[in-house]
N, C-alpha and C positions, 0 to 999 in steps of 0.2 A: 504493499499500499504506499502510496506517495505521501511524503510528509505534508503536503498542502491539505490533504483530507482530514488531518487532525484538527484543522481550524474550521469551526462551522461556517463562519463567514466566507471564508475563502472558497469552501466548497459550494456554498449557495450562490456566491458571485458566478462562478464557473457554470452551475446548473442554469442560473438565470441568462448568462450569455447564450447558452446553447438553445434555450428555449424561446428567445426572441429573434424576431426578423430584423436584420441589420441594426444591432444594438449599438446605442452610444453609451458612454460612460454615465452621463445623467439618467438616462432611461433605465439603466440597470439599478442605479441607486433608488429611483422612484419604484421600480417593480419589487425590490427587496423590502421597501418601506411599506408597501401595500401588503405584501405576504405577512411581514413581521406585525403589521398594525401598530407600528412604532416608528419614530425618527431614527435614522443611521447617522451617528456623528460623521460629519464629512472627513475628519482626520482619520478615524478608523476606517471609512470606507476607502478612502484614497491610499491608506496604507496597505489594505489588502489588495488593491488593484496593483500597487507598485510591487508588493512582494510576489504575486503571480507572474508579473511581467519579468521580474528579475530572475525568476525560476524557469522562465520560457514557456508558461502554461498559457498566457494570453498576450496579444500584441494590440497596441493602440495606434490608430491612423488619424491624424488631423484631417478634418473635412469641414472647411470654412469655420463657422461658429461651433461645429460640435466636434466631438472626439470620438471616432468609431472605436469599438472594442471587440475582439474576436477571439476564440480559442486557437492555439496552435494545434497541430496535429497531435503532440503530446498531451496537451490539455484535454482535447476530444476524447482521445484514448482514455484518460484517467477518468473522465466523467461517464464514459461508457462502463469501465471497470467498476466504478462506484455504484451504478445503477444496477449491474448485474449482482453484485454483492447484495445490495439491499434486496433484490428481487428474490435471490435464493434464501436469504436469511428469512425473509418474512413468509415465504412459502412453507417453511418448515413447521 
């Protein structure tokens, strides 16, 4: 299991990126806040994005006023691995 999976916020950021069409950094934050039904501190959120990027799991691309974010191949594989583990565990 990748170390990033040990952080709930980082895991949820990656899952949210995987589930959104053409996600932006601000769109991911809004989606997480809706899911959590509470505010996510900007410093905490951006720290998670920075850590995921430095680990090679997500990449950011400037796009005018927005900053697009996407999973790398490694990040997408880790999300699939997490999903498979959860599916197997919950099926038991």
